[in-house]
C-alpha positions as CSV (number, residue, x, y, z in Angstrom):
1,M,-186.3,47.8,145.7
2,F,-187.9,47.5,149.2
3,Y,-187.4,43.8,149.0
4,F,-183.7,44.1,149.0
5,T,-183.6,46.6,151.8
6,G,-186.3,45.1,154.0
7,V,-185.2,41.4,154.1
8,P,-181.7,42.0,155.6
9,L,-183.2,44.3,158.2
10,F,-185.7,41.6,159.4
11,A,-183.1,38.9,159.2
12,W,-180.8,41.0,161.3
13,M,-183.6,41.7,163.8
14,G,-184.3,38.0,164.1
15,F,-180.6,37.2,164.5
16,S,-180.3,39.8,167.3
17,L,-183.3,38.4,169.1
18,F,-181.8,34.9,168.9
19,V,-178.5,36.1,170.3
20,G,-180.3,38.0,173.0
21,C,-182.2,34.8,174.0
22,I,-179.0,32.8,174.1
23,Q,-177.3,35.4,176.3
24,A,-180.3,35.4,178.7
25,Y,-180.2,31.6,178.9
26,I,-176.5,31.5,179.7
27,F,-176.8,34.3,182.3
28,T,-179.7,32.4,184.0
29,V,-177.8,29.1,184.0
30,L,-174.6,30.7,185.4
31,A,-176.6,32.6,188.1
32,M,-178.4,29.4,189.2
33,V,-175.1,27.5,189.4
34,Y,-173.5,30.3,191.5
35,I,-176.5,30.5,193.8
36,A,-176.6,26.7,194.2
37,Q,-172.9,26.7,195.1
38,K,-173.4,29.4,197.7
39,V,-176.5,27.7,199.2
40,G,-174.6,24.4,199.4
41,E,-171.7,26.0,201.3
42,V,-174.0,27.1,204.2
């Protein structure tokens, strides 16, 4: 019975970690683009 309750939990944790990494990557890219534009205007 533990097999059926434990596997979805670990799968969901892995999926959440993946989504978090994607969000962090997008935030970093957008922040770098914004900063590069502001530095270029000076």
